MMTF fields as JSON, N, C-alpha, C and O atoms, coordinates in Angstrom:
{
  "mmtfVersion": "1.0.0",
  "mmtfProducer": "UNKNOWN",
  "numBonds": 503,
  "numAtoms": 504,
  "numGroups": 126,
  "numChains": 1,
  "numModels": 1,
  "chainsPerModel": [1],
  "groupsPerChain": [126],
  "chainIdList": ["A"],
  "bondAtomList": [4, 2, 8, 6, 12, 10, 16, 14, 20, 18, 24, 22, 28, 26, 32, 30, 36, 34, 40, 38, 44, 42, 48, 46, 52, 50, 56, 54, 60, 58, 64, 62, 68, 66, 72, 70, 76, 74, 80, 78, 84, 82, 88, 86, 92, 90, 96, 94, 100, 98, 104, 102, 108, 106, 112, 110, 116, 114, 120, 118, 124, 122, 128, 126, 132, 130, 136, 134, 140, 138, 144, 142, 148, 146, 152, 150, 156, 154, 160, 158, 164, 162, 168, 166, 172, 170, 176, 174, 180, 178, 184, 182, 188, 186, 192, 190, 196, 194, 200, 198, 204, 202, 208, 206, 212, 210, 216, 214, 220, 218, 224, 222, 228, 226, 232, 230, 236, 234, 240, 238, 244, 242, 248, 246, 252, 250, 256, 254, 260, 258, 264, 262, 268, 266, 272, 270, 276, 274, 280, 278, 284, 282, 288, 286, 292, 290, 296, 294, 300, 298, 304, 302, 308, 306, 312, 310, 316, 314, 320, 318, 324, 322, 328, 326, 332, 330, 336, 334, 340, 338, 344, 342, 348, 346, 352, 350, 356, 354, 360, 358, 364, 362, 368, 366, 372, 370, 376, 374, 380, 378, 384, 382, 388, 386, 392, 390, 396, 394, 400, 398, 404, 402, 408, 406, 412, 410, 416, 414, 420, 418, 424, 422, 428, 426, 432, 430, 436, 434, 440, 438, 444, 442, 448, 446, 452, 450, 456, 454, 460, 458, 464, 462, 468, 466, 472, 470, 476, 474, 480, 478, 484, 482, 488, 486, 492, 490, 496, 494, 500, 498],
  "bondOrderList": [1, 1, 1, 1, 1, 1, 1, 1, 1, 1, 1, 1, 1, 1, 1, 1, 1, 1, 1, 1, 1, 1, 1, 1, 1, 1, 1, 1, 1, 1, 1, 1, 1, 1, 1, 1, 1, 1, 1, 1, 1, 1, 1, 1, 1, 1, 1, 1, 1, 1, 1, 1, 1, 1, 1, 1, 1, 1, 1, 1, 1, 1, 1, 1, 1, 1, 1, 1, 1, 1, 1, 1, 1, 1, 1, 1, 1, 1, 1, 1, 1, 1, 1, 1, 1, 1, 1, 1, 1, 1, 1, 1, 1, 1, 1, 1, 1, 1, 1, 1, 1, 1, 1, 1, 1, 1, 1, 1, 1, 1, 1, 1, 1, 1, 1, 1, 1, 1, 1, 1, 1, 1, 1, 1, 1],
  "groupList": [{"groupName": "MET", "atomNameList": ["N", "CA", "C", "O"], "elementList": ["N", "C", "C", "O"], "formalChargeList": [0, 0, 0, 0], "bondAtomList": [1, 0, 2, 1, 3, 2], "bondOrderList": [1, 1, 2], "singleLetterCode": "M", "chemCompType": "L-PEPTIDE LINKING"}, {"groupName": "TRP", "atomNameList": ["N", "CA", "C", "O"], "elementList": ["N", "C", "C", "O"], "formalChargeList": [0, 0, 0, 0], "bondAtomList": [1, 0, 2, 1, 3, 2], "bondOrderList": [1, 1, 2], "singleLetterCode": "W", "chemCompType": "L-PEPTIDE LINKING"}, {"groupName": "PHE", "atomNameList": ["N", "CA", "C", "O"], "elementList": ["N", "C", "C", "O"], "formalChargeList": [0, 0, 0, 0], "bondAtomList": [1, 0, 2, 1, 3, 2], "bondOrderList": [1, 1, 2], "singleLetterCode": "F", "chemCompType": "L-PEPTIDE LINKING"}, {"groupName": "LEU", "atomNameList": ["N", "CA", "C", "O"], "elementList": ["N", "C", "C", "O"], "formalChargeList": [0, 0, 0, 0], "bondAtomList": [1, 0, 2, 1, 3, 2], "bondOrderList": [1, 1, 2], "singleLetterCode": "L", "chemCompType": "L-PEPTIDE LINKING"}, {"groupName": "ASP", "atomNameList": ["N", "CA", "C", "O"], "elementList": ["N", "C", "C", "O"], "formalChargeList": [0, 0, 0, 0], "bondAtomList": [1, 0, 2, 1, 3, 2], "bondOrderList": [1, 1, 2], "singleLetterCode": "D", "chemCompType": "L-PEPTIDE LINKING"}, {"groupName": "SER", "atomNameList": ["N", "CA", "C", "O"], "elementList": ["N", "C", "C", "O"], "formalChargeList": [0, 0, 0, 0], "bondAtomList": [1, 0, 2, 1, 3, 2], "bondOrderList": [1, 1, 2], "singleLetterCode": "S", "chemCompType": "L-PEPTIDE LINKING"}, {"groupName": "PRO", "atomNameList": ["N", "CA", "C", "O"], "elementList": ["N", "C", "C", "O"], "formalChargeList": [0, 0, 0, 0], "bondAtomList": [1, 0, 2, 1, 3, 2], "bondOrderList": [1, 1, 2], "singleLetterCode": "P", "chemCompType": "L-PEPTIDE LINKING"}, {"groupName": "GLN", "atomNameList": ["N", "CA", "C", "O"], "elementList": ["N", "C", "C", "O"], "formalChargeList": [0, 0, 0, 0], "bondAtomList": [1, 0, 2, 1, 3, 2], "bondOrderList": [1, 1, 2], "singleLetterCode": "Q", "chemCompType": "L-PEPTIDE LINKING"}, {"groupName": "ILE", "atomNameList": ["N", "CA", "C", "O"], "elementList": ["N", "C", "C", "O"], "formalChargeList": [0, 0, 0, 0], "bondAtomList": [1, 0, 2, 1, 3, 2], "bondOrderList": [1, 1, 2], "singleLetterCode": "I", "chemCompType": "L-PEPTIDE LINKING"}, {"groupName": "ASN", "atomNameList": ["N", "CA", "C", "O"], "elementList": ["N", "C", "C", "O"], "formalChargeList": [0, 0, 0, 0], "bondAtomList": [1, 0, 2, 1, 3, 2], "bondOrderList": [1, 1, 2], "singleLetterCode": "N", "chemCompType": "L-PEPTIDE LINKING"}, {"groupName": "THR", "atomNameList": ["N", "CA", "C", "O"], "elementList": ["N", "C", "C", "O"], "formalChargeList": [0, 0, 0, 0], "bondAtomList": [1, 0, 2, 1, 3, 2], "bondOrderList": [1, 1, 2], "singleLetterCode": "T", "chemCompType": "L-PEPTIDE LINKING"}, {"groupName": "LYS", "atomNameList": ["N", "CA", "C", "O"], "elementList": ["N", "C", "C", "O"], "formalChargeList": [0, 0, 0, 0], "bondAtomList": [1, 0, 2, 1, 3, 2], "bondOrderList": [1, 1, 2], "singleLetterCode": "K", "chemCompType": "L-PEPTIDE LINKING"}, {"groupName": "ALA", "atomNameList": ["N", "CA", "C", "O"], "elementList": ["N", "C", "C", "O"], "formalChargeList": [0, 0, 0, 0], "bondAtomList": [1, 0, 2, 1, 3, 2], "bondOrderList": [1, 1, 2], "singleLetterCode": "A", "chemCompType": "L-PEPTIDE LINKING"}, {"groupName": "ARG", "atomNameList": ["N", "CA", "C", "O"], "elementList": ["N", "C", "C", "O"], "formalChargeList": [0, 0, 0, 0], "bondAtomList": [1, 0, 2, 1, 3, 2], "bondOrderList": [1, 1, 2], "singleLetterCode": "R", "chemCompType": "L-PEPTIDE LINKING"}, {"groupName": "VAL", "atomNameList": ["N", "CA", "C", "O"], "elementList": ["N", "C", "C", "O"], "formalChargeList": [0, 0, 0, 0], "bondAtomList": [1, 0, 2, 1, 3, 2], "bondOrderList": [1, 1, 2], "singleLetterCode": "V", "chemCompType": "L-PEPTIDE LINKING"}, {"groupName": "TYR", "atomNameList": ["N", "CA", "C", "O"], "elementList": ["N", "C", "C", "O"], "formalChargeList": [0, 0, 0, 0], "bondAtomList": [1, 0, 2, 1, 3, 2], "bondOrderList": [1, 1, 2], "singleLetterCode": "Y", "chemCompType": "L-PEPTIDE LINKING"}, {"groupName": "GLU", "atomNameList": ["N", "CA", "C", "O"], "elementList": ["N", "C", "C", "O"], "formalChargeList": [0, 0, 0, 0], "bondAtomList": [1, 0, 2, 1, 3, 2], "bondOrderList": [1, 1, 2], "singleLetterCode": "E", "chemCompType": "L-PEPTIDE LINKING"}, {"groupName": "GLY", "atomNameList": ["N", "CA", "C", "O"], "elementList": ["N", "C", "C", "O"], "formalChargeList": [0, 0, 0, 0], "bondAtomList": [1, 0, 2, 1, 3, 2], "bondOrderList": [1, 1, 2], "singleLetterCode": "G", "chemCompType": "PEPTIDE LINKING"}, {"groupName": "HIS", "atomNameList": ["N", "CA", "C", "O"], "elementList": ["N", "C", "C", "O"], "formalChargeList": [0, 0, 0, 0], "bondAtomList": [1, 0, 2, 1, 3, 2], "bondOrderList": [1, 1, 2], "singleLetterCode": "H", "chemCompType": "L-PEPTIDE LINKING"}],
  "groupTypeList": [0, 1, 2, 3, 4, 5, 6, 7, 8, 9, 3, 0, 10, 11, 5, 3, 4, 12, 3, 1, 3, 11, 7, 13, 14, 8, 5, 4, 9, 8, 12, 9, 11, 4, 10, 6, 2, 15, 11, 12, 11, 15, 14, 16, 2, 12, 16, 10, 3, 11, 13, 16, 7, 11, 11, 17, 10, 7, 13, 9, 16, 11, 12, 16, 11, 16, 4, 8, 14, 3, 12, 7, 14, 11, 14, 11, 9, 16, 10, 5, 3, 13, 12, 4, 7, 9, 9, 14, 9, 0, 4, 11, 16, 12, 3, 16, 0, 4, 8, 10, 5, 8, 18, 15, 16, 2, 3, 10, 13, 7, 8, 5, 5, 9, 3, 12, 17, 3, 13, 5, 14, 8, 11, 17, 17, 13],
  "groupIdList": [1, 2, 3, 4, 5, 6, 7, 8, 9, 10, 11, 12, 13, 14, 15, 16, 17, 18, 19, 20, 21, 22, 23, 24, 25, 26, 27, 28, 29, 30, 31, 32, 33, 34, 35, 36, 37, 38, 39, 40, 41, 42, 43, 44, 45, 46, 47, 48, 49, 50, 51, 52, 53, 54, 55, 56, 57, 58, 59, 60, 61, 62, 63, 64, 65, 66, 67, 68, 69, 70, 71, 72, 73, 74, 75, 76, 77, 78, 79, 80, 81, 82, 83, 84, 85, 86, 87, 88, 89, 90, 91, 92, 93, 94, 95, 96, 97, 98, 99, 100, 101, 102, 103, 104, 105, 106, 107, 108, 109, 110, 111, 112, 113, 114, 115, 116, 117, 118, 119, 120, 121, 122, 123, 124, 125, 126],
  "secStructList": [7, 4, 4, 4, 4, 1, 2, 2, 2, 2, 2, 2, 2, 2, 2, 2, 2, 2, 2, 2, 2, 2, 2, 2, 2, 2, 2, 2, 2, 2, 2, 6, 6, 6, 1, 6, 6, 7, 7, 7, 3, 3, 3, 3, 7, 2, 2, 2, 2, 2, 2, 2, 2, 2, 2, 2, 6, 6, 7, 7, 2, 2, 2, 2, 6, 1, 7, 7, 7, 7, 7, 3, 3, 3, 3, 7, 7, 7, 7, 7, 1, 1, 6, 6, 7, 7, 7, 7, 7, 2, 2, 2, 2, 2, 2, 2, 2, 2, 2, 2, 2, 2, 2, 2, 2, 2, 2, 2, 2, 2, 2, 2, 2, 2, 2, 2, 2, 2, 2, 2, 2, 2, 6, 6, 7, 7],
  "xCoordList": [0.841, 0.0, 0.887, 1.811, 0.605, 1.45, 1.555, 2.623, 0.463, 0.497, 1.306, 1.773, 1.477, 2.312, 3.786, 4.656, 4.057, 5.428, 5.969, 6.977, 5.312, 5.744, 7.028, 7.285, 7.83, 9.075, 8.831, 9.629, 7.72, 7.432, 7.141, 7.675, 6.3, 5.967, 7.21, 7.451, 8.003, 9.236, 10.183, 10.758, 10.339, 11.228, 10.707, 11.484, 9.392, 8.825, 8.968, 9.26, 8.767, 8.897, 10.358, 10.638, 11.275, 12.692, 13.092, 13.93, 12.489, 12.74, 12.21, 12.853, 11.036, 10.5, 11.431, 11.66, 11.966, 12.918, 14.152, 14.646, 14.635, 15.826, 15.528, 16.367, 14.354, 13.988, 13.823, 14.178, 13.278, 13.163, 14.557, 14.78, 15.489, 16.866, 17.477, 18.169, 17.214, 17.743, 17.199, 17.946, 15.914, 15.339, 16.003, 16.266, 16.271, 16.92, 18.337, 18.754, 19.082, 20.457, 20.453, 21.278, 19.537, 19.437, 19.101, 19.658, 18.198, 17.849, 19.065, 19.27, 19.866, 21.1, 22.056, 22.666, 22.184, 23.051, 22.581, 23.384, 21.285, 20.737, 20.947, 21.287, 20.744, 20.931, 22.384, 22.651, 23.319, 24.742, 25.367, 26.586, 24.556, 25.064, 26.07, 26.886, 26.02, 26.951, 27.976, 28.702, 28.047, 28.994, 30.361, 30.493, 31.375, 32.718, 33.22, 33.019, 33.861, 34.485, 33.485, 33.9, 32.193, 31.194, 31.24, 31.268, 31.247, 31.201, 29.807, 29.31, 29.199, 27.858, 27.852, 28.839, 26.726, 26.54, 25.492, 24.705, 25.502, 24.492, 24.17, 24.917, 23.061, 22.633, 22.792, 22.216, 23.578, 23.698, 22.558, 22.474, 21.685, 20.471, 20.235, 20.038, 20.251, 19.903, 20.836, 20.38, 22.12, 23.087, 22.859, 22.898, 22.622, 22.379, 21.071, 20.99, 20.051, 18.759, 18.89, 18.321, 19.637, 19.832, 20.53, 20.153, 21.535, 22.234, 21.273, 21.291, 20.436, 19.493, 18.428, 18.012, 17.987, 16.994, 17.571, 16.873, 18.842, 19.474, 19.588, 19.397, 19.902, 20.02, 18.67, 18.583, 17.609, 16.276, 15.812, 15.143, 16.142, 15.7, 16.47, 16.013, 17.626, 18.448, 18.223, 18.819, 17.38, 17.188, 16.121, 15.213, 16.246, 15.166, 14.297, 14.627, 13.199, 12.239, 12.857, 12.556, 13.698, 14.317, 15.228, 15.226, 15.983, 16.902, 16.157, 16.668, 14.95, 14.199, 13.722, 13.458, 13.605, 13.115, 14.221, 13.931, 15.471, 16.565, 16.624, 16.11, 17.25, 17.365, 18.357, 19.502, 17.898, 18.743, 18.879, 17.882, 20.097, 20.328, 20.429, 21.373, 19.44, 19.422, 20.1, 20.495, 20.238, 20.781, 22.0, 22.035, 22.986, 24.192, 24.498, 24.481, 24.779, 25.133, 26.63, 27.44, 26.978, 28.382, 28.661, 27.742, 29.937, 30.345, 30.883, 31.665, 30.45, 30.978, 32.327, 32.388, 33.381, 34.712, 35.208, 36.393, 34.315, 34.721, 35.148, 34.672, 36.025, 36.525, 35.487, 34.55, 35.672, 34.754, 35.488, 36.675, 34.79, 35.365, 35.223, 35.774, 34.48, 34.271, 35.493, 36.213, 35.726, 36.882, 36.777, 37.796, 35.541, 35.379, 35.363, 35.144, 35.59, 35.678, 34.363, 34.357, 33.258, 31.948, 31.566, 31.685, 31.109, 30.792, 29.297, 28.936, 28.434, 26.987, 26.542, 26.78, 25.895, 25.341, 23.824, 23.13, 23.321, 21.903, 20.98, 19.9, 21.381, 20.542, 20.388, 19.284, 21.499, 21.442, 20.633, 19.855, 20.82, 20.097, 18.598, 17.818, 18.188, 16.759, 16.161, 15.05, 16.891, 16.424, 16.314, 15.324, 17.328, 17.304, 16.149, 15.527, 15.856, 14.735, 13.421, 12.573, 13.245, 12.019, 11.883, 10.813, 12.96, 12.943, 12.647, 11.858, 13.27, 13.065, 11.62, 11.039, 11.038, 9.64, 8.693, 7.722, 8.985, 8.156, 8.265, 7.254, 9.471, 9.656, 8.918, 8.284, 9.007, 8.35, 6.835, 6.186, 6.283, 4.839, 4.42, 3.386, 5.215, 4.907, 4.863, 3.935, 5.866, 5.9, 4.749, 4.185, 4.393, 3.263, 1.968, 1.109, 1.841, 0.655, 0.66, -0.392, 1.837, 1.942, 1.535, 0.769, 2.046, 1.701, 0.212, -0.441, -0.326, -1.756, -2.588, -3.607, -2.153, -2.863, -2.817, -3.824, -1.648, -1.524, -2.438, -3.106, -2.465, -3.316, -4.79, -5.607, -5.152, -6.543, -6.963, -8.092, -6.047, -6.342, -6.555, -7.461, -5.729, -5.904, -7.222, -7.916, -7.558, -8.817, -9.995, -10.964, -9.911, -10.981, -11.117, -12.228, -9.978, -10.021, -10.623, -11.438, -10.211, -10.724, -12.226, -12.939, -12.715, -14.152, -14.923, -16.15, -14.256, -14.917, -15.289, -16.266, -14.519, -14.754, -15.861, -16.267, -16.348, -17.427, -16.889, -17.659],
  "yCoordList": [-1.175, 0.0, 1.238, 1.351, 2.141, 3.314, 4.196, 4.745, 4.349, 5.272, 4.708, 5.469, 3.387, 2.801, 2.827, 2.527, 3.185, 3.227, 4.659, 4.918, 5.572, 6.964, 7.126, 6.339, 8.134, 8.354, 8.579, 8.147, 9.259, 9.526, 8.225, 8.005, 7.378, 6.105, 5.225, 4.588, 5.183, 4.389, 4.864, 4.051, 6.164, 6.713, 6.41, 6.086, 6.518, 6.231, 4.755, 4.429, 3.861, 2.436, 2.066, 1.243, 2.657, 2.408, 2.988, 2.424, 4.105, 4.688, 3.786, 3.632, 3.186, 2.241, 1.043, 0.573, 0.555, -0.559, -0.172, -0.959, 1.035, 1.505, 1.66, 1.326, 2.159, 2.312, 0.954, 0.789, -0.019, -1.369, -1.936, -2.553, -1.727, -2.175, -1.502, -2.142, -0.209, 0.531, -0.042, -0.187, -0.366, -0.964, -2.304, -2.616, -3.089, -4.388, -4.232, -4.982, -3.256, -3.003, -2.537, -2.985, -1.648, -1.173, -2.341, -2.448, -3.203, -4.38, -5.282, -5.809, -5.459, -6.25, -5.607, -6.299, -4.293, -3.593, -3.812, -4.092, -3.683, -3.86, -5.3, -5.533, -6.253, -7.659, -7.97, -8.889, -7.217, -7.462, -6.477, -6.306, -5.843, -4.819, -5.361, -4.606, -6.656, -7.261, -8.179, -8.888, -8.178, -9.03, -8.354, -7.247, -9.008, -8.402, -8.138, -8.953, -7.009, -6.568, -6.298, -6.083, -6.306, -6.001, -4.512, -3.684, -4.186, -2.79, -2.507, -3.231, -1.469, -1.095, -0.77, -0.29, -1.042, -0.735, 0.367, 0.604, 1.023, 2.039, 2.003, 1.441, 2.602, 2.652, 4.071, 5.007, 4.225, 5.536, 5.628, 4.857, 6.579, 6.678, 8.079, 8.258, 9.063, 10.433, 10.988, 11.634, 10.745, 11.277, 10.663, 11.358, 9.356, 8.67, 9.145, 9.335, 9.336, 9.815, 11.193, 11.449, 12.078, 13.425, 13.372, 14.095, 12.525, 12.386, 11.9, 12.403, 10.92, 10.374, 11.398, 11.453, 12.203, 13.227, 14.261, 14.726, 14.622, 15.574, 14.999, 15.705, 13.703, 13.044, 12.85, 12.742, 12.804, 12.476, 13.344, 12.853, 14.601, 15.486, 15.238, 15.627, 14.6, 14.371, 12.992, 12.68, 12.17, 10.806, 10.725, 11.554, 9.723, 9.455, 8.339, 7.759, 8.041, 7.074, 5.694, 5.003, 5.287, 3.962, 3.864, 2.845, 4.885, 4.876, 4.857, 4.329, 5.425, 5.485, 4.112, 3.909, 3.167, 1.846, 0.937, -0.142, 1.34, 0.498, 0.493, 1.399, -0.527, -0.623, 0.394, 0.463, 1.173, 2.169, 1.744, 1.494, 1.668, 1.318, 2.617, 3.389, 2.849, 4.083, 3.927, 4.919, 2.705, 2.489, 1.579, 0.592, 1.931, 1.127, 0.909, 1.852, -0.34, -0.656, -0.438, -0.948, 0.325, 0.626, 0.344, 0.266, 0.193, -0.111, 1.147, 1.888, 1.383, 2.5, 2.064, 1.17, 2.674, 2.297, 3.149, 3.126, 3.89, 4.734, 3.854, 2.731, 4.379, 3.626, 3.591, 4.39, 2.666, 2.482, 2.664, 2.356, 3.158, 3.301, 2.01, 1.882, 1.057, -0.21, -1.107, -1.029, -1.946, -2.852, -3.899, -4.36, -4.28, -5.313, -4.746, -5.49, -3.443, -2.74, -2.672, -2.263, -3.065, -2.949, -1.469, -0.81, -0.94, 0.49, 0.785, 1.861, -0.149, 0.069, 1.0, 0.73, 2.097, 3.054, 2.848, 3.229, 2.253, 1.9, 3.11, 3.02, 4.228, 5.436, 5.896, 6.219, 5.928, 6.334, 5.35, 5.747, 4.077, 3.053, 3.15, 3.049, 3.344, 3.466, 4.702, 4.652, 5.8, 7.029, 6.841, 7.245, 6.231, 5.979, 5.067, 5.266, 4.07, 3.169, 3.942, 3.732, 4.83, 5.641, 6.551, 6.635, 7.223, 8.135, 7.362, 7.808, 6.229, 5.403, 4.924, 4.91, 4.532, 4.089, 5.215, 4.992, 6.413, 7.575, 7.859, 8.113, 7.818, 8.032, 6.962, 7.264, 5.721, 4.613, 4.817, 4.654, 5.171, 5.403, 6.578, 6.515, 7.642, 8.801, 8.405, 8.775, 7.654, 7.253, 6.327, 6.449, 5.406, 4.527, 5.327, 5.029, 6.343, 7.204, 8.022, 8.234, 8.48, 9.235, 8.369, 8.801, 7.164, 6.257, 5.957, 5.965, 5.694, 5.418, 6.608, 6.437, 7.806, 9.019, 9.197, 9.545, 8.959, 9.067, 8.073, 8.416, 6.843, 5.825, 6.13, 5.845, 6.705, 7.097, 8.202, 8.215, 9.124, 10.182, 9.612, 10.035, 8.659, 8.007, 7.242, 7.265, 6.566, 5.824, 6.785, 6.464, 7.954, 8.949, 9.448, 9.627, 9.672, 10.119, 9.055, 9.348, 7.801, 6.698, 6.553, 6.275, 6.739, 6.603, 7.84, 7.86, 8.845, 10.064, 10.991, 11.733, 10.962, 11.864, 11.409, 12.157, 10.207, 9.713, 9.061, 8.594],
  "zCoordList": [0.0, 0.0, 0.0, 0.805, -0.886, -1.086, 0.14, 0.411, 0.895, 2.042, 3.209, 4.057, 3.264, 4.305, 3.919, 4.737, 2.675, 2.184, 2.131, 1.473, 2.812, 2.787, 3.6, 4.511, 3.281, 4.031, 5.527, 6.359, 5.867, 7.272, 8.037, 9.124, 7.464, 8.119, 8.201, 9.226, 7.127, 7.136, 8.24, 8.964, 8.36, 9.382, 10.787, 11.685, 10.974, 12.286, 12.651, 13.802, 11.684, 11.999, 12.266, 13.138, 11.533, 11.809, 13.168, 13.871, 13.522, 14.84, 15.945, 16.984, 15.726, 16.701, 16.868, 17.983, 15.745, 15.811, 16.628, 17.436, 16.408, 17.132, 18.624, 19.46, 18.957, 20.366, 21.046, 22.213, 20.304, 20.848, 21.131, 22.173, 20.203, 20.407, 21.634, 22.425, 21.782, 22.925, 24.236, 25.203, 24.275, 25.474, 25.785, 26.947, 24.753, 24.947, 25.483, 26.365, 24.95, 25.406, 26.858, 27.654, 27.207, 28.586, 29.52, 30.612, 29.087, 29.893, 30.099, 31.192, 29.058, 29.18, 30.184, 30.999, 30.122, 31.074, 32.507, 33.397, 32.721, 34.061, 34.54, 35.7, 33.644, 34.011, 34.36, 35.134, 33.8, 34.031, 35.02, 35.036, 35.827, 36.746, 37.751, 38.278, 38.022, 38.988, 38.33, 39.028, 37.007, 36.296, 36.266, 35.744, 36.819, 36.815, 35.389, 34.489, 35.204, 33.956, 32.823, 31.684, 33.111, 32.085, 31.782, 32.692, 30.522, 30.08, 29.526, 28.663, 30.023, 29.593, 28.102, 27.544, 27.489, 26.069, 25.948, 26.864, 24.81, 24.535, 23.051, 22.25, 22.706, 21.311, 20.809, 21.364, 19.755, 19.106, 18.119, 17.163, 18.365, 17.575, 17.045, 15.843, 17.907, 17.527, 16.456, 15.512, 16.591, 15.621, 14.241, 13.225, 14.22, 12.957, 12.341, 11.128, 13.166, 12.686, 12.052, 10.991, 12.698, 12.153, 10.791, 9.868, 10.672, 9.383, 8.3, 7.176, 8.64, 7.665, 7.28, 6.122, 8.237, 7.931, 6.965, 6.064, 7.15, 6.238, 4.839, 3.848, 4.765, 3.47, 2.806, 1.583, 3.614, 3.119, 1.975, 1.065, 1.995, 0.927, -0.365, -1.44, -0.273, -1.454, -2.074, -3.105, -1.467, -1.93, -2.999, -3.065, -3.823, -4.759, -4.189, -3.155, -4.857, -4.328, -4.16, -3.187, -5.067, -4.995, -3.767, -3.076, -3.5, -2.363, -1.044, -0.056, -1.007, 0.241, 0.686, 1.871, -0.238, 0.108, 0.622, 1.139, 0.493, 0.958, 2.474, 3.131, 3.021, 4.47, 4.993, 4.545, 5.94, 6.587, 8.048, 8.726, 8.515, 9.914, 10.699, 10.528, 11.567, 12.34, 13.69, 14.303, 14.156, 15.494, 15.447, 14.713, 16.239, 16.344, 17.818, 18.61, 18.185, 19.56, 19.731, 18.957, 20.752, 21.04, 22.506, 23.321, 22.833, 24.202, 24.856, 24.26, 26.104, 26.891, 27.452, 28.296, 27.0, 27.463, 28.615, 28.946, 29.219, 30.345, 31.528, 31.693, 32.314, 33.459, 34.572, 34.599, 35.47, 36.576, 37.889, 37.994, 38.876, 40.209, 41.008, 42.101, 40.454, 41.133, 40.993, 39.998, 41.971, 41.965, 40.858, 40.342, 40.487, 39.453, 38.032, 37.076, 37.88, 36.591, 35.815, 34.655, 36.433, 35.808, 35.813, 36.846, 34.68, 34.605, 34.43, 33.954, 34.805, 34.704, 35.826, 37.003, 35.447, 36.411, 36.43, 35.487, 37.495, 37.562, 37.482, 36.898, 38.051, 37.973, 36.533, 36.094, 35.797, 34.39, 33.557, 32.689, 33.826, 33.055, 33.281, 32.334, 34.526, 34.836, 34.172, 33.646, 34.197, 33.549, 32.034, 31.424, 31.435, 29.99, 29.601, 28.557, 30.43, 30.151, 30.16, 29.292, 31.132, 31.205, 29.99, 29.388, 29.636, 28.481, 27.197, 26.365, 27.046, 25.855, 25.764, 24.679, 26.895, 26.914, 26.504, 25.781, 26.97, 26.606, 25.105, 24.45, 24.563, 23.12, 22.313, 21.302, 22.765, 22.06, 22.049, 21.016, 23.201, 23.286, 22.397, 21.733, 22.384, 21.541, 20.064, 19.344, 19.62, 18.209, 17.841, 16.753, 18.725, 18.412, 18.304, 17.474, 19.148, 19.048, 17.758, 17.154, 17.335, 16.081, 14.892, 14.03, 14.856, 13.75, 13.773, 12.73, 14.949, 15.083, 14.62, 13.951, 14.974, 14.565, 13.052, 12.434, 12.452, 10.996, 10.293, 9.318, 10.789, 10.175, 10.39, 9.514, 11.54, 11.783, 10.816, 10.325, 10.548, 9.569, 8.18, 7.463, 7.8, 6.495, 6.432, 5.415, 7.525, 7.578, 7.403, 6.716, 8.022, 7.915, 6.479, 5.979, 5.822, 4.423, 3.531, 2.657, 3.761, 2.937, 3.111, 2.147, 4.336, 4.601, 4.174, 4.274, 3.714, 3.273, 4.409, 4.305, 5.508, 6.616, 7.548, 8.437, 7.361, 8.239, 9.464, 10.303]
}
């Protein structure tokens, strides 16, 4: 369906995928909070998204359908004050999980709203 293949819907669904990945990475960090020598991971998302948005105006229709990776998992190599060298900060992880959940809920509502608008147009405003 053409309306589900729009750049906006594609970007929102890829963003949802990236947020889901971020939630999974945060969960892994929390699960490994007591694992010696574990280095926390994070998802680089916003920077990649900004780059893709800038490129978006320069793309043609064929390029827009290709797979774009918006999220990359990276390791935090910062040092730890703990004796076991684990660098998971539970306060930061809990905050990031909350923020990520809010972003995920916002995007699902946006997609739902867009689809409701399309449904209204298809039904003729009834």
